C-alpha positions as a Markdown table, in Angstrom:
| # | Residue | x | y | z |
|---|---|---|---|---|
| 1 | Met | -81.4 | 43.7 | -82.2 |
| 2 | Ala | -78.2 | 42.5 | -83.9 |
| 3 | Ser | -75.7 | 40.9 | -81.7 |
| 4 | Arg | -72.3 | 42.7 | -81.4 |
| 5 | Arg | -70.7 | 39.6 | -80.1 |
| 6 | Ser | -67.5 | 38.5 | -81.9 |
| 7 | Leu | -65.6 | 35.3 | -81.2 |
| 8 | Lys | -62.9 | 36.0 | -83.7 |
| 9 | Trp | -60.3 | 36.4 | -80.9 |
| 10 | Leu | -61.2 | 33.0 | -79.6 |
| 11 | Lys | -61.1 | 31.3 | -83.0 |
| 12 | Asn | -57.6 | 32.9 | -83.6 |
| 13 | Lys | -56.4 | 31.5 | -80.3 |
| 14 | Val | -57.8 | 28.0 | -81.0 |
| 15 | Glu | -56.3 | 27.9 | -84.5 |
| 16 | Ala | -52.9 | 28.9 | -83.0 |
| 17 | Met | -53.3 | 26.0 | -80.5 |
| 18 | Arg | -54.3 | 23.6 | -83.3 |
| 19 | Ser | -51.2 | 24.5 | -85.3 |
| 20 | Phe | -48.9 | 24.1 | -82.3 |
| 21 | Gly | -48.0 | 20.4 | -83.0 |
| 22 | Gly | -47.2 | 19.5 | -79.4 |
| 23 | Ser | -49.7 | 16.8 | -78.8 |
| 24 | Leu | -48.8 | 13.1 | -78.6 |
| 25 | Leu | -52.1 | 12.2 | -80.4 |
| 26 | Gly | -50.1 | 12.1 | -83.6 |
| 27 | Tyr | -48.5 | 8.9 | -82.3 |
| 28 | Val | -51.9 | 7.2 | -82.0 |
| 29 | Gly | -52.0 | 4.1 | -84.2 |
| 30 | Leu | -48.2 | 3.9 | -84.5 |
| 31 | Pro | -46.2 | 1.0 | -83.0 |
| 32 | Leu | -45.0 | 2.4 | -79.7 |
| 33 | Glu | -43.3 | -0.7 | -78.2 |
| 34 | Ala | -39.7 | -1.8 | -78.8 |
| 35 | Lys | -39.5 | -5.3 | -80.2 |
| 36 | Gly | -36.6 | -7.6 | -80.4 |
| 37 | Asn | -33.3 | -5.8 | -80.8 |
| 38 | Val | -34.8 | -2.6 | -82.2 |
| 39 | Leu | -34.0 | 0.6 | -80.3 |
| 40 | Lys | -36.8 | 3.2 | -80.5 |
| 41 | Leu | -35.1 | 6.5 | -80.7 |
| 42 | Asp | -37.6 | 9.1 | -81.9 |
| 43 | Ser | -39.0 | 9.9 | -78.5 |
| 44 | Asn | -35.8 | 9.1 | -76.5 |
| 45 | Glu | -37.7 | 6.7 | -74.2 |
| 46 | Asn | -35.5 | 4.5 | -72.0 |
| 47 | Phe | -36.2 | 0.8 | -72.5 |
| 48 | Phe | -33.1 | -0.2 | -70.6 |
| 49 | Val | -35.0 | 0.2 | -67.4 |
| 50 | Asp | -36.8 | -3.0 | -66.6 |
| 51 | Ala | -40.6 | -2.4 | -66.7 |
| 52 | Asp | -41.3 | -5.1 | -64.0 |
| 53 | Phe | -38.8 | -3.4 | -61.7 |
| 54 | Leu | -40.7 | -0.1 | -62.1 |
| 55 | Arg | -44.1 | -1.8 | -61.5 |
| 56 | Arg | -42.9 | -3.4 | -58.3 |
| 57 | Val | -41.6 | -0.1 | -56.9 |
| 58 | Phe | -44.9 | 1.6 | -58.0 |
| 59 | Val | -47.0 | -1.0 | -56.1 |
| 60 | Glu | -44.9 | -0.5 | -53.0 |
| 61 | Ala | -45.5 | 3.3 | -53.2 |
| 62 | Leu | -49.2 | 2.8 | -53.8 |
| 63 | Ser | -49.6 | 0.7 | -50.7 |
| 64 | Asp | -47.9 | 3.4 | -48.7 |
| 65 | Val | -50.4 | 6.2 | -49.3 |
| 66 | Asp | -54.0 | 7.2 | -48.5 |
| 67 | Leu | -55.5 | 8.4 | -51.7 |
| 68 | Arg | -58.2 | 10.4 | -49.9 |
| 69 | Leu | -55.7 | 12.9 | -48.5 |
| 70 | Tyr | -53.8 | 15.8 | -50.1 |
| 71 | Ser | -50.8 | 15.1 | -47.9 |
| 72 | Pro | -48.7 | 18.2 | -48.4 |
| 73 | Gly | -46.1 | 16.8 | -46.1 |
| 74 | Val | -45.3 | 14.1 | -48.7 |
| 75 | Met | -44.3 | 16.9 | -51.1 |
| 76 | Ala | -41.9 | 18.4 | -48.6 |
| 77 | Glu | -40.3 | 15.0 | -48.1 |
| 78 | Leu | -40.1 | 14.5 | -51.9 |
| 79 | Lys | -38.2 | 17.8 | -52.3 |
| 80 | Glu | -35.8 | 16.9 | -49.5 |
| 81 | Ala | -35.1 | 13.5 | -51.3 |
| 82 | Leu | -34.5 | 15.3 | -54.6 |
| 83 | Gly | -32.3 | 17.8 | -52.9 |
| 84 | Arg | -30.1 | 15.0 | -51.4 |
| 85 | Tyr | -30.0 | 13.4 | -54.9 |
| 86 | Ile | -28.5 | 16.4 | -56.6 |
| 87 | Gly | -26.7 | 18.0 | -53.6 |
| 88 | Val | -28.8 | 21.0 | -52.8 |
| 89 | Ser | -31.3 | 22.0 | -50.1 |
| 90 | Gly | -34.9 | 20.7 | -50.6 |
| 91 | Asp | -36.0 | 24.4 | -50.3 |
| 92 | Cys | -34.4 | 24.9 | -53.7 |
| 93 | Val | -36.6 | 22.3 | -55.4 |
| 94 | Cys | -40.0 | 22.7 | -57.1 |
| 95 | Val | -41.9 | 19.8 | -58.7 |
| 96 | Gly | -44.2 | 19.4 | -61.6 |
| 97 | Ser | -45.7 | 17.0 | -64.2 |
| 98 | Gly | -42.7 | 16.6 | -66.4 |
| 99 | Ala | -40.1 | 19.0 | -67.9 |
| 100 | Glu | -42.4 | 20.3 | -70.6 |
| 101 | His | -45.0 | 21.3 | -68.0 |
| 102 | Leu | -42.4 | 23.2 | -66.1 |
| 103 | Ile | -41.0 | 24.9 | -69.2 |
| 104 | Asp | -44.5 | 26.0 | -70.0 |
| 105 | Phe | -45.0 | 27.2 | -66.4 |
| 106 | Ile | -41.8 | 29.3 | -66.6 |
| 107 | Val | -42.9 | 30.8 | -69.9 |
| 108 | Gln | -46.4 | 31.6 | -68.6 |
| 109 | Ser | -45.1 | 33.0 | -65.4 |
| 110 | Phe | -42.4 | 35.3 | -66.7 |
| 111 | Leu | -43.4 | 36.4 | -70.2 |
| 112 | Ser | -45.8 | 39.1 | -71.5 |
| 113 | Val | -46.7 | 40.1 | -75.1 |
| 114 | Gly | -43.8 | 41.8 | -76.7 |
| 115 | Asp | -41.1 | 40.3 | -74.5 |
| 116 | Glu | -38.1 | 38.5 | -76.0 |
| 117 | Val | -36.6 | 35.1 | -75.5 |
| 118 | Val | -33.2 | 33.9 | -76.7 |
| 119 | Thr | -32.9 | 30.2 | -77.7 |
| 120 | Val | -29.9 | 28.3 | -79.0 |
| 121 | Val | -30.1 | 26.4 | -82.4 |
| 122 | Pro | -30.1 | 23.6 | -83.0 |
| 123 | Gly | -31.9 | 23.0 | -79.8 |
| 124 | Phe | -35.2 | 21.6 | -78.3 |
| 125 | Phe | -37.9 | 22.9 | -80.6 |
| 126 | Met | -40.5 | 23.2 | -77.9 |
| 127 | Tyr | -39.0 | 26.4 | -76.3 |
| 128 | Gly | -39.9 | 28.5 | -79.4 |
| 129 | Lys | -43.4 | 27.0 | -79.7 |
| 130 | Arg | -44.3 | 27.7 | -76.1 |
| 131 | Val | -42.9 | 31.3 | -76.3 |
| 132 | Ser | -44.8 | 32.0 | -79.5 |
| 133 | Leu | -48.1 | 31.1 | -77.8 |
| 134 | Cys | -47.5 | 33.9 | -75.3 |
| 135 | Gly | -47.0 | 36.5 | -78.0 |
| 136 | Ala | -43.4 | 36.9 | -77.2 |
| 137 | Lys | -40.5 | 37.1 | -79.7 |
| 138 | Val | -38.1 | 34.2 | -80.2 |
| 139 | Val | -34.5 | 35.2 | -81.0 |
| 140 | Glu | -32.4 | 32.3 | -82.2 |
| 141 | Val | -28.6 | 32.2 | -81.8 |
| 142 | Pro | -26.7 | 29.4 | -83.5 |
| 143 | Leu | -24.0 | 27.3 | -81.9 |
| 144 | Arg | -20.5 | 27.8 | -83.1 |
| 145 | Ser | -19.2 | 25.6 | -85.9 |
| 146 | Asp | -17.6 | 23.3 | -83.3 |
| 147 | Leu | -21.0 | 23.1 | -81.5 |
| 148 | Ser | -19.8 | 25.2 | -78.5 |
| 149 | Leu | -22.1 | 27.8 | -76.9 |
| 150 | Asp | -21.7 | 31.3 | -78.4 |
| 151 | Val | -21.9 | 33.2 | -75.2 |
| 152 | Asp | -20.9 | 36.5 | -76.8 |
| 153 | Gly | -23.4 | 36.0 | -79.6 |
| 154 | Ile | -26.2 | 35.3 | -77.0 |
| 155 | Leu | -25.3 | 38.4 | -75.0 |
| 156 | Ala | -25.2 | 40.5 | -78.1 |
| 157 | Arg | -28.8 | 39.5 | -78.9 |
| 158 | Cys | -30.1 | 40.3 | -75.4 |
| 159 | Thr | -32.0 | 43.5 | -75.0 |
| 160 | Pro | -33.9 | 45.2 | -72.2 |
| 161 | Arg | -36.9 | 43.2 | -73.3 |
| 162 | Thr | -35.2 | 39.8 | -73.0 |
| 163 | Arg | -36.8 | 37.8 | -70.2 |
| 164 | Leu | -35.6 | 34.3 | -70.8 |
| 165 | Val | -32.5 | 32.5 | -72.3 |
| 166 | Phe | -32.9 | 28.8 | -72.9 |
| 167 | Val | -29.8 | 26.5 | -72.9 |
| 168 | Cys | -30.1 | 22.8 | -73.2 |
| 169 | Ser | -27.2 | 20.7 | -71.7 |
| 170 | Pro | -26.6 | 18.0 | -72.8 |
| 171 | Asn | -28.0 | 19.7 | -75.9 |
| 172 | Asn | -30.9 | 18.1 | -77.8 |
| 173 | Pro | -30.0 | 17.2 | -80.6 |
| 174 | Thr | -26.2 | 17.6 | -80.7 |
| 175 | Gly | -25.5 | 15.8 | -77.4 |
| 176 | Asn | -22.7 | 18.1 | -76.2 |
| 177 | Glu | -22.6 | 19.7 | -72.8 |
| 178 | Phe | -22.1 | 23.3 | -71.6 |
| 179 | Gly | -20.4 | 24.1 | -68.3 |
| 180 | Trp | -21.0 | 26.4 | -65.4 |
| 181 | Asp | -18.5 | 29.0 | -66.8 |
| 182 | Glu | -20.8 | 29.6 | -69.8 |
| 183 | Val | -24.0 | 29.7 | -67.8 |
| 184 | Glu | -22.5 | 32.0 | -65.2 |
| 185 | Ala | -21.3 | 34.4 | -67.8 |
| 186 | Leu | -24.8 | 34.6 | -69.2 |
| 187 | Ala | -26.3 | 35.1 | -65.7 |
| 188 | Asp | -23.9 | 37.8 | -64.7 |
| 189 | Glu | -24.0 | 39.8 | -67.9 |
| 190 | Cys | -27.7 | 39.9 | -68.8 |
| 191 | Ser | -30.9 | 40.6 | -66.7 |
| 192 | Ala | -32.8 | 37.6 | -68.1 |
| 193 | Leu | -33.6 | 34.4 | -66.3 |
| 194 | Ile | -31.2 | 31.7 | -67.6 |
| 195 | Val | -33.1 | 28.4 | -68.1 |
| 196 | Val | -30.8 | 25.4 | -68.2 |
| 197 | Asp | -32.6 | 22.3 | -69.5 |
| 198 | Glu | -30.9 | 19.2 | -68.0 |
| 199 | Ala | -33.3 | 16.6 | -69.2 |
| 200 | Tyr | -30.4 | 14.3 | -70.2 |
| 201 | Ala | -28.0 | 15.3 | -67.3 |
| 202 | Glu | -27.7 | 11.7 | -66.0 |
| 203 | Phe | -26.2 | 10.7 | -69.4 |
| 204 | Gly | -23.6 | 13.5 | -69.3 |
| 205 | Glu | -20.7 | 14.4 | -67.1 |
| 206 | Val | -21.7 | 18.0 | -66.1 |
| 207 | Ser | -24.5 | 19.4 | -64.0 |
| 208 | Val | -24.9 | 23.1 | -63.0 |
| 209 | Cys | -27.5 | 22.4 | -60.2 |
| 210 | Arg | -25.2 | 23.0 | -57.2 |
| 211 | Lys | -23.9 | 26.3 | -58.6 |
| 212 | Ala | -27.3 | 27.4 | -60.0 |
| 213 | Val | -28.8 | 27.8 | -56.5 |
| 214 | Glu | -26.2 | 30.5 | -55.8 |
| 215 | Lys | -27.6 | 32.7 | -58.5 |
| 216 | Glu | -30.8 | 34.7 | -58.5 |
| 217 | Asn | -31.5 | 34.3 | -62.2 |
| 218 | Val | -30.7 | 30.7 | -63.0 |
| 219 | Val | -33.2 | 27.9 | -63.1 |
| 220 | Val | -32.4 | 24.2 | -64.0 |
| 221 | Val | -35.1 | 22.0 | -65.4 |
| 222 | Arg | -34.8 | 18.2 | -64.9 |
| 223 | Thr | -37.0 | 15.2 | -65.6 |
| 224 | Phe | -37.5 | 11.5 | -64.7 |
| 225 | Ser | -38.6 | 10.7 | -68.2 |
| 226 | Lys | -35.2 | 9.8 | -69.6 |
| 227 | Ala | -32.6 | 8.2 | -67.3 |
| 228 | Phe | -35.3 | 6.8 | -64.9 |
| 229 | Gly | -37.5 | 5.5 | -67.7 |
| 230 | Leu | -40.7 | 7.2 | -66.5 |
| 231 | Ala | -41.9 | 8.9 | -69.8 |
| 232 | Gly | -45.4 | 7.6 | -69.0 |
| 233 | Leu | -45.5 | 9.0 | -65.5 |
| 234 | Arg | -44.7 | 12.7 | -66.2 |
| 235 | Phe | -42.5 | 13.9 | -63.4 |
| 236 | Gly | -40.0 | 16.7 | -63.4 |
| 237 | Tyr | -38.5 | 19.3 | -61.1 |
| 238 | Leu | -36.8 | 22.7 | -61.0 |
| 239 | Val | -33.6 | 23.6 | -59.2 |
| 240 | Val | -33.4 | 27.3 | -58.3 |
| 241 | Asn | -32.1 | 29.5 | -55.5 |
| 242 | Glu | -34.3 | 29.4 | -52.3 |
| 243 | Trp | -35.6 | 33.0 | -52.9 |
| 244 | Leu | -37.0 | 32.1 | -56.3 |
| 245 | Ala | -38.2 | 28.7 | -55.2 |
| 246 | Ser | -40.3 | 30.3 | -52.4 |
| 247 | Gly | -42.2 | 32.3 | -55.0 |
| 248 | Leu | -42.6 | 29.6 | -57.6 |
| 249 | Ser | -43.8 | 27.1 | -55.0 |
| 250 | Glu | -46.7 | 29.4 | -54.1 |
| 251 | Val | -48.1 | 29.6 | -57.6 |
| 252 | Ile | -47.1 | 26.3 | -59.3 |
| 253 | Pro | -50.1 | 24.1 | -59.9 |
| 254 | Tyr | -50.6 | 21.1 | -57.6 |
| 255 | Thr | -49.9 | 18.6 | -60.4 |
| 256 | Val | -47.9 | 15.9 | -58.6 |
| 257 | Gly | -50.0 | 13.2 | -56.9 |
| 258 | Thr | -49.1 | 11.6 | -53.6 |
| 259 | Val | -48.6 | 8.2 | -55.3 |
| 260 | Val | -46.1 | 9.7 | -57.8 |
| 261 | Ala | -44.3 | 11.5 | -55.0 |
| 262 | Arg | -43.9 | 8.3 | -53.0 |
| 263 | Phe | -42.9 | 6.4 | -56.1 |
| 264 | Val | -40.2 | 8.9 | -57.0 |
| 265 | Glu | -38.9 | 8.8 | -53.4 |
| 266 | Arg | -38.6 | 5.0 | -53.5 |
| 267 | Leu | -37.0 | 5.1 | -56.9 |
| 268 | Leu | -34.3 | 7.5 | -55.5 |
| 269 | Asp | -33.7 | 5.0 | -52.7 |
| 270 | Lys | -32.9 | 2.4 | -55.4 |
| 271 | Arg | -31.1 | 4.7 | -57.7 |
| 272 | Asp | -28.0 | 2.4 | -57.8 |
| 273 | Val | -30.1 | 0.3 | -60.2 |
| 274 | Ile | -30.7 | 3.3 | -62.4 |
| 275 | Glu | -27.1 | 4.5 | -62.2 |
| 276 | Gly | -25.9 | 1.0 | -63.3 |
| 277 | Leu | -28.2 | 1.1 | -66.3 |
| 278 | Val | -27.1 | 4.6 | -67.2 |
| 279 | Arg | -23.5 | 3.4 | -67.3 |
| 280 | Glu | -24.5 | 0.6 | -69.7 |
| 281 | Val | -26.2 | 3.1 | -72.0 |
| 282 | Lys | -23.2 | 5.4 | -72.0 |
| 283 | Lys | -20.9 | 2.4 | -72.6 |
| 284 | Gly | -23.1 | 1.5 | -75.6 |
| 285 | Ala | -23.1 | 5.0 | -76.9 |
| 286 | Gly | -19.3 | 5.0 | -76.8 |
| 287 | Lys | -19.2 | 1.9 | -78.9 |
| 288 | Ala | -21.6 | 3.5 | -81.4 |
| 289 | Asp | -19.4 | 6.5 | -81.6 |
| 290 | Lys | -16.3 | 4.4 | -82.3 |
| 291 | Gly | -18.3 | 2.4 | -84.9 |
| 292 | Ala | -19.3 | 5.6 | -86.7 |
| 293 | Ala | -15.7 | 6.9 | -86.7 |
| 294 | Leu | -14.5 | 3.6 | -88.2 |
| 295 | Asn | -17.2 | 3.8 | -90.9 |
| 296 | Gln | -16.1 | 7.3 | -91.8 |
| 297 | Lys | -12.5 | 6.2 | -92.3 |
| 298 | Arg | -13.5 | 3.5 | -94.7 |
């Protein structure tokens, strides 16, 4: 009897995954370490944070946990620590394995086939890739000529099928920031969830976290990969209103280990070190900007 089994659907799915281009395996074999005075910029890893300092804090955290236990209480303490860091209640914080994991979690949780997502261009390319895997439609809205956010343009492209609007601030790759007025206008005028990616917030001057928790449809994504120099650790968190956080916390995968949680807590206790390094980076960026301006005048 001839089999009626067909795995075409599976092959199509796997081919879509293979063409995704989101794996770090493409970096295998390339020189990944900064040497001498060379600044490695392609992945935006932070070499200003001393590796030995991070190792010492990690060892302290490791000695403080029992690896045999799940220890859910540690996660509650971590959320409280993050809440104090950004000035919100710990009940408004959800944690995960890096910002990209949390972006993917948002996409998987709120999108269905045929839904629409608005992204700003130029912006972080990963939003569109994640959305496409879900069978949703990506709608791109360009920044204005002065690189400001085109709020009216975004709202004009929103439809009853729009579920998410992605805004990156400071924006990757342009570096400029968008304030609460723009985010609030989007949240108040459309029914989509406004996702504000603040991966580089510590290097900027503006954060919408404290205001975001007052809205039902705003979520802020943050990471420890950039300012804190923990690209290899994979830790990120969401800042949302308490109602939304209570739902997300029930279904978000248990992806943050106890050691990581204690490590992040201890690092927050020593954040004056990180804040000092961030000031140095920003000072250096200012000098680079002045140098570029001088070169343009020549």
